[in-house]
N, C-alpha and C positions, 0 to 999 in steps of 0.2 A: 190458469194453473201454470201453463208454460211460461207466461210472462213473469209470474212470481218466482219460478225456478231460476230463470236467468238473472233476475234481480238478486236473488239470494246468493247465487254463485258469484256475482260481481262484488257484492258486499263482503262475502267471506274471503274472496281472493285479495281484496284491498286490505282487509284487516290482517291477513296472514303476511302480506308484503310488509306492512308497517311493523308487525311484531318481529319478523325475521330481521328486518333492517335495524331495528332497535337492539336486538340481541347481538347482531354482528358488531354494531358500533360499540356496545358495552364491552364485548369481548376484546375488541381492539384496544379500547381504553385501558382495560384491566391488564392486558398483556404487554402494553407499551413499556412499562418500567423494566419488566423481565427481558424484553427484547433489547432494550438499550443496555442493560447490564451484560447481556451475552456479547453484544458488539464491543463493549469496552474490554471485556476479558479477552476476546479474540484479537483485538488490536494490540493489547499488551503482550499476548503470547507470540504474535507474529514479530513484534519488535524484539522480544527476547531471542527468538529463533534467528534473527538477523545477526546477532552477536554470538551465535552458536551455543545458546543456552536452551536446552529442551525443557518445555514446561507442559504441565497438564492443567486441566481446568481447576483442579483442587489447589495447586501450588503457584498458579500464575501471579496472584497478588503478592505473595511472599517474595517470589523471585524478582518481580518488577521493583519492589521496594529495595531489594538488595542491590540490584545491578544498575538500574536507571537512576542517575543522580539528579538530573534536572531536565526540564524542557524550556525552550525559549523560542522566540520568533525573530527573524531578521527580514530585511527588505532586500530588493535586488541590488542595492548599493552595499550590501554587507553590514548594514548598521542594525543595532538592536532596536526592536519595536517594543515599547513598553505596554504593559497592561493588556496583553493578549495571551490567553492560555493556549500553549502549543498543542496540547492534547485534543482540544476541541476544534482545531482548524481542520476543515474538510478540503483536501487538496483538489478534488473535482470542482468544488465551488470556486476556489481561488483561481483555477485555470480559466475561468470565464471572464476574469477581470484583466485590465491592462497590466502588464508586467510590473510597472512601477507602483501599482496599488495592491499587489499580491502579498499575503502573509506567507512566509517560508518557514515552516517549523524545523527545529533542530532539537534532537535529544542527545544528551551526553550520558555515556555509560562507562562503567568500569568492570570489565570481566575479571575472572579469577587470575588471569595471566598478568594483570597489572597494566595492560594496554589502555591508554586513554582513547576512547572510541566515540564517534558521533554517529547518530542514526538519522537518515533522511528518508521521508516517505516519498514514494513515487506512484504515479498513476498514468495509464495510457490506454490504448485500444489494441485488442487482439483481433483475431479473425471474426469471432462471433459476438464479442462484447468487451466489457472493461477488463483490463489486467492491472494489477497493482501490487504493492509490496513495500519493502524497505531495503535500503542499501546502507551498510555501515562502513565507516572509513576509519583507518588508523589515525593517530595524532598528526601525521604529516599531511592529512586532508588530501591525500593522493592515492594511497593504497587501499584497495577493498579488503575489509576485514571479514565481511560476511554478507549474505543476502537472504531475503525471504520473498518469494513471489507467489501470487495466487491469481485466480481468474473467476469469471462468472460462468462461462459456458464454452470453453475451448474443447476441441475434440479429444476424447479419451485416447490415450496411446500416441497422440500426435502433439498438438499445441498444449494440451493439458500437462505435458511433461515439464512445463516451466516450474511447477511446484514440487518437483522431486529433488531429493538431496543430490542425486547424480548430476543433474543439470546445475543446480545452485552452487555446488562445491567448485565448479570451474572458475567462478568469479574471484575466489580467494586469492589475494596477492596481485590481482590485475591492477593496472594503474590508470588514472584519469588523465594525467598530464605527461607531456614531454617538455621538460623545463617549465615555462609559463604558458605553454599552448595546451588548451583543453582538447583532448582527443576522445575522452569517454571510453566505453568498452564496446567493441564491435562483436556482434554475433555472426560468425562466418559460416555461410553455407558451404558444405563440403569439408569443413573442419579448419580450425585456425592452425597456422604454422607453429611448429615447436618453439617454445620460448617467446612467443609473441606476448609482449607485456600488456596488450590491450584486447587481444582476441580470445573468444571462447567458441566452442563448436555449436553451431545451430542445431536445432532439433530436426532429426530426419523426418521428412514429410510434414513438418510444421513451419514451412518457410514464412508464411504471412505472420504467424504468431511470433516467430523469432525476430522478424523485422520490426514488428510492433513493440516488442520488448526492448530492442536496441534503441528505437526512437524514444521510448518512454524514459529510459535511463538518461539519454543525452538531453532530451527536452527538459526534464525535471532538474537534473543536476547542474546544467549550464546556468540556471537561474541563480545558483549559489556561487558562481565564479568569483565575484567580488569578495564574498565572505571567505571562501577558500584561500584566495591569494593574500588577503589581509592577515590570515591566522595560520598560514602554513608554517611548519617548523623547518 
């Protein structure tokens, strides 16, 4: 009897594992389109916020169609890459390739103020995980028009402050270049000096995240240097 009971328990457990695994797999398959849709909307909303357009889930698609004119891909030489959809390029995956093989997405936008803006996606490492976002530039391909940053797991009240409007607004008007020299934007511990064209204040208590964000901006945007210099006004 004891032998039968153990056998029954083993068979029952095996069946339950198979059933649960099947249900989980089915659920993941059914949810995948919805998850992909959510990621697409979030990506579009973040892009819009980098050009200072506030969007909700309900109106993101409408506003994206209104303000984002086109997307295209360039290489590290600043030349157009044909037949690649900029929206589907995953920056994290591109970063694993040699620079000369990387696809560099560019999105062109026209906000209500009539400024010709381009949007560049950026991705790097914070203290606890990935940080990412978008940097938009005016038509001179030098002056920051807006930013949007986010993170996976930075510390609330410290590194997580990178996605607050108070922090992001500091980047408006900052410059990437001094003449033809790429300087990027520096996130300065203790505070940037007044009228510093490249400096913003670091997050108090979030030194590592601030440094990671500074490196992210530099490392991602320097790849576009040839494109910027060829197309600067």
